[in-house]
C-alpha positions in Angstrom: -33.5 24.6 -29.1 -35.7 22.6 -26.7 -35.3 22.5 -22.9 -33.8 19.0 -23.0 -31.0 20.1 -25.3 -30.4 23.2 -23.2 -30.1 21.0 -20.1 -27.6 18.7 -21.8 -25.4 21.6 -22.9 -25.5 23.1 -19.4 -24.4 19.8 -17.9 -21.6 19.4 -20.4 -20.4 23.0 -19.7 -20.6 22.4 -15.9 -18.5 19.2 -16.2 -16.0 20.9 -18.4 -15.8 23.9 -16.0 -15.5 21.8 -12.8 -12.9 19.3 -14.2 -15.1 16.2 -14.1 -13.2 13.2 -12.7 -13.8 9.6 -11.7 -12.3 7.7 -8.8 -11.5 4.0 -8.9 -10.6 1.5 -6.2 -8.3 -1.4 -7.3 -8.5 -4.6 -5.3 -6.5 -7.8 -5.2 -7.6 -11.1 -3.7 -6.2 -14.4 -2.5 -8.2 -16.3 -5.0 -5.9 -19.5 -4.8 -6.9 -20.2 -8.5 -5.3 -18.6 -11.5 -8.4 -19.3 -13.5 -10.5 -17.2 -11.2 -10.9 -13.4 -11.0 -8.2 -12.0 -8.7 -7.9 -8.3 -9.7 -10.9 -6.0 -9.5 -11.7 -2.4 -10.3 -14.6 -0.6 -8.6 -15.8 2.9 -9.2 -15.9 4.9 -5.9 -18.9 7.3 -5.7 -17.3 10.3 -4.0 -20.6 11.7 -2.8 -22.2 8.6 -1.3 -19.0 6.7 -0.5 -20.2 3.5 -2.3 -18.5 1.1 -4.6 -19.7 -0.3 -7.9 -17.8 -3.0 -9.8 -16.3 -1.8 -13.0 -14.1 -4.6 -14.4 -11.9 -7.5 -13.4 -9.2 -9.8 -14.6 -7.9 -13.3 -13.8 -4.6 -13.5 -12.0 -3.3 -15.8 -9.2 -3.1 -14.6 -5.6 -2.2 -10.9 -6.0 -1.1 -9.9 -2.5 -0.3 -6.3 -3.3 -0.9 -3.7 -6.0 0.7 -0.5 -7.1 -0.1 1.9 -9.9 2.1 3.8 -12.4 2.2 7.6 -11.7 -0.4 8.3 -14.4 -2.5 5.3 -13.3 -2.5 3.7 -16.8 -0.7 0.6 -15.6 -1.3 -1.7 -12.6 1.5 -3.8 -11.2 0.8 -6.7 -8.8 2.7 -9.1 -6.6 1.4 -12.4 -7.9 1.7 -16.2 -7.3 2.0 -15.4 -3.6 1.6 -18.1 -0.9 2.7 -20.5 -3.6 5.6 -23.0 -3.1 8.5 -22.5 -5.5 6.8 -19.6 -7.2 6.4 -15.8 -7.0 6.1 -13.2 -9.7 5.3 -9.5 -10.5 2.6 -8.9 -13.2 1.6 -5.9 -15.3 -1.8 -4.8 -16.7 -3.0 -1.9 -18.8 -6.0 -0.1 -17.3 -8.2 1.9 -19.7 -11.0 3.7 -17.8 -12.7 4.9 -21.0 -13.0 1.4 -22.5 -13.6 -0.2 -19.0 -10.9 -2.8 -19.6 -7.9 -4.4 -17.9 -5.4 -6.1 -20.2 -2.6 -8.4 -19.1 0.8 -7.3 -20.3 3.4 -9.7 -18.8 4.9 -11.2 -15.7 8.5 -11.6 -14.4 9.8 -13.8 -11.6 10.0 -12.0 -8.3 13.2 -14.1 -7.6 11.7 -15.5 -4.4 8.7 -17.0 -2.7 5.8 -14.9 -1.4 6.2 -11.4 -2.9 4.2 -9.1 -0.6 5.0 -5.5 -1.7 5.9 -3.6 -4.9 6.5 0.1 -5.7 7.0 2.1 -8.9 9.7 4.8 -9.0 8.3 8.4 -9.4 9.7 8.4 -13.0 7.6 5.4 -13.8 10.6 3.6 -15.2 11.4 1.1 -12.4 9.5 -1.5 -10.3 10.9 -2.8 -7.0 9.3 -5.7 -5.1 10.0 -7.4 -1.8 9.7 -11.1 -1.0 8.7 -12.2 2.5 9.5 -16.0 2.6 12.7 -16.1 0.5 13.7 -12.7 1.8 15.0 -10.3 -0.8 14.3 -7.5 -3.2 14.2 -7.5 -7.0 14.5 -4.4 -9.3 13.0 -4.5 -12.8 13.0 -1.8 -15.5 9.6 -0.8 -17.0 9.1 0.2 -20.6 6.6 2.7 -22.0 4.1 0.0 -22.7 4.0 -1.2 -19.1 6.1 -4.3 -19.9 8.2 -5.5 -16.9 11.7 -6.2 -18.1 13.9 -9.0 -16.4 15.5 -7.9 -13.1 18.7 -6.0 -13.3 19.4 -6.3 -9.6 18.5 -8.9 -6.9 19.5 -8.9 -3.3 19.0 -11.6 -0.6 19.0 -11.3 3.2 19.5 -14.0 5.8 19.7 -12.3 9.3 17.2 -12.9 12.0 16.4 -11.3 15.4 15.2 -12.1 18.9 11.7 -13.7 18.2 12.5 -17.3 17.3 8.9 -17.9 16.0 8.8 -14.9 13.6 12.4 -13.8 13.2 14.5 -16.8 12.5 15.6 -15.1 9.3 14.9 -12.0 7.3 11.4 -11.2 6.0 11.1 -8.2 3.7 7.7 -6.6 4.0 7.8 -3.3 2.0 9.9 -1.4 -0.5 9.3 2.3 -0.5 10.9 5.0 -2.6 11.5 8.4 -1.0 9.3 11.2 -2.5 12.1 12.4 -4.7 13.0 8.9 -5.9 16.6 9.2 -4.7 16.4 6.6 -2.0 14.7 3.3 -1.2 13.6 2.1 2.3 13.1 -1.6 2.9 11.6 -2.7 6.3 12.8 -6.1 7.2 10.5 -7.7 9.8 12.8 -10.6 10.4 16.0 -8.7 11.2 14.5 -5.6 12.9 16.1 -3.3 10.4 15.1 -0.7 7.8 17.4 -1.4 5.0 18.4 1.7 3.0 19.7 2.3 -0.5 20.6 5.2 -2.6 18.9 5.0 -6.0 21.2 6.0 -8.9 19.4 5.7 -12.2 22.7 6.4 -14.1 24.1 3.0 -13.2 23.3 -0.4 -14.5 22.5 -1.6 -10.9 20.8 1.5 -9.3 20.6 0.2 -5.7 23.6 1.4 -3.7 23.6 0.1 -0.1 23.7 2.5 2.8 24.1 1.2 6.4 20.7 -0.1 7.6 18.8 1.5 10.5 18.3 -0.8 13.4 14.8 -0.7 15.0 13.6 -1.8 18.5 14.5 -5.5 18.9 11.4 -7.6 18.3 9.4 -4.8 16.7 9.2 -6.5 13.3 9.1 -3.4 11.0 6.5 -3.9 8.3 5.1 -1.0 6.3 6.6 2.5 5.9 5.2 5.8 4.7 6.2 9.4 4.4 4.4 12.5 5.6 3.1 14.6 2.7 5.6 17.4 3.6 8.5 14.9 3.2 10.0 15.9 6.5 8.8 12.9 8.5 8.4 9.1 8.0 6.5 6.5 9.9 7.1 2.7 10.2 4.7 0.3 11.8 6.0 -2.6 13.8 3.9 -5.7 13.2 5.2 -7.6 16.3 5.4 -4.7 18.7 2.1 -3.0 17.8 3.8 0.4 17.5 4.4 3.2 15.0 7.9 4.8 15.1 8.2 8.4 14.0 11.3 9.6 12.2 12.6 12.9 11.1 13.7 12.5 7.5 16.3 14.3 5.4 18.2 13.1 2.3 18.2 9.4 3.1 18.7 9.8 6.9 16.1 8.8 9.5 16.2 10.0 13.1 13.8 8.3 15.5 11.9 10.8 17.6 8.9 8.8 18.9 7.5 5.3 19.3 3.8 5.0 20.1 1.4 2.1 20.5 -1.2 1.3 17.9 -3.1 -0.9 20.2 -5.6 -0.3 23.0 -4.4 -0.7 26.6 -6.3 -3.9 27.1 -4.3 -5.7 24.4 -0.9 -6.7 25.9 0.5 -9.3 23.5 0.2 -11.1 20.1 0.1 -7.8 18.2 -0.6 -8.0 14.4 -0.2 -4.4 13.3 -0.2 -4.1 9.5 -0.6 -0.9 7.5 0.1 2.8 8.0 -0.9 5.9 5.9 -1.2 9.7 6.4 -4.1 11.8 5.1 -3.1 14.0 2.1 -3.4 17.2 4.2 -0.9 15.7 6.7 -3.2 16.2 9.7 -3.9 12.5 10.6 -2.3 9.1 10.5 -4.1 5.8 10.5 -2.7 2.3 11.4 -4.4 -1.0 11.2 -4.4 -3.8 13.7 -5.4 -7.4 13.0 -5.7 -10.4 15.3 -7.6 -9.6 18.5 -8.3 -6.0 17.5 -9.4 -5.7 13.9 -9.4 -2.0 14.1 -7.8 1.2 12.8 -5.9 3.3 15.3 -6.4 7.1 14.7 -3.6 9.6 15.4 -3.4 13.4 15.0 -0.1 14.6 13.7 1.6 17.5 15.5 3.6 20.2 13.8 6.8 18.4 14.6 5.6 15.1 13.1 4.9 13.3 16.3 1.6 11.5 17.0 -1.2 11.7 19.5 -3.7 8.8 19.7 -7.3 10.1 19.4 -9.3 6.9 19.0 -10.0 3.6 17.3 -12.4 2.5 14.7 -13.4 -1.2 14.1 -12.9 -2.3 10.5 -16.1 -4.2 10.8 -14.4 -7.4 9.6 -11.5 -9.7 10.3 -7.8 -9.3 9.4 -7.5 -5.8 7.9 -4.3 -6.4 5.9 -4.1 -3.1 4.0 -6.1 0.2 3.5 -5.9 3.2 1.3 -7.0 6.9 1.4 -8.2 8.7 -1.7 -6.4 11.8 -3.0 -9.1 14.1 -1.7 -8.7 12.8 1.8 -12.4 12.2 2.1 -12.5 8.4 2.1 -10.6 5.5 3.6 -11.1 1.9 2.3 -10.1 -1.0 4.5 -9.7 -4.6 3.3 -10.7 -7.5 5.6 -9.1 -10.6 4.2 -10.7 -13.2 6.5 -14.2 -11.8 6.3 -13.9 -11.0 2.6 -15.1 -7.4 2.9 -14.0 -4.0 1.7 -15.4 -1.3 3.9 -15.5 2.4 2.9 -15.3 5.0 5.6 -15.8 8.8 5.3 -13.0 10.8 7.0 -14.0 13.8 9.1 -11.3 16.2 8.1 -11.7 18.2 11.4 -11.6 15.3 13.9 -10.0 12.5 11.9 -12.9 10.2 13.0 -14.2 7.6 10.6 -17.9 6.8 9.6 -18.8 3.8 7.5 -20.5 4.6 4.2 -20.7 1.2 2.5 -19.4 -2.4 2.5 -18.7 -4.7 -0.4 -18.0 -8.4 -0.5 -14.7 -9.4 -2.3 -13.5 -12.9 -1.6 -10.3 -12.9 0.5 -9.6 -9.3 -0.5 -5.9 -8.8 0.1 -5.1 -5.2 -0.9 -6.5 -1.9 -2.2 -5.3 1.2 -4.1 -7.3 4.3 -5.0 -6.8 6.6 -8.0 -8.7 9.6 -9.4 -8.6 10.2 -13.2 
């Protein structure tokens, strides 16, 4: 056996022993043209922190993406920012064949769908509509096909800001870690709507009394701490993150902390919020005058301490995502058409840019390791 053959065998044995994996970043874009690429998959180099385009698909204005638990299906809010339209769409992703294949679409039952989530079982897709405020629940079959909605709910209440809160605006739909509850921040009414999720009934969403937030806060995105004991909601209009103690569908507010620097006193445009997988840090994005990421350390009781800011090096960071290793954060800057990869310092929580990629009007990002 020659030296080259020995080297190949050693490499294969090493990859087998170490559990070789690949990490992909999935991006949507406001392409404003259904005949143009709108869904992209890039491979994330987990050593260098760089992105390399892998494959893409044509779809119209995907504002938000989510993945099935196994990552073999991609679900997207599509036809957003389109009058008299709005849909959710499904794709099969095959990392070995390097392909994305369209499966089907269903109406979102309202204009401007902006968020969707898959139940931990992989059997349900829920989406939220911003303009025609409401949520729609669709069954999913084993082939990734989105079935027609079995439940649709509309909301009409407003709150104290006449410019932004004349009526309800749903901005996210989040399952609890155990899948037994759904939390629906409503920017327009200053409420987090709550539902028990009963999979044994034909219409699984069972309403619980909504939780009122600070008037004028405009609750937008919502996330759980990895330990499941705490939850965090970012207020787009107030530029704050509210910390909640969580147990069995109940939320108890324990802290409200600013995401913005002291020099910013109005016109907040806070957007997204996520914890690191180890539960030590929380990040929150600010658009508008700031275009940055607020960095917080998480105390043992779930409360937050601000420890700095990092520019997203672009304009209008609508969403961001953290990979499962907790080593990288990717921010999407819609108005400057850039996806920026940052390396996370696991000791300090600080961010260091590793690469930047141009994606026209990039609207959202998800990361998955296979």
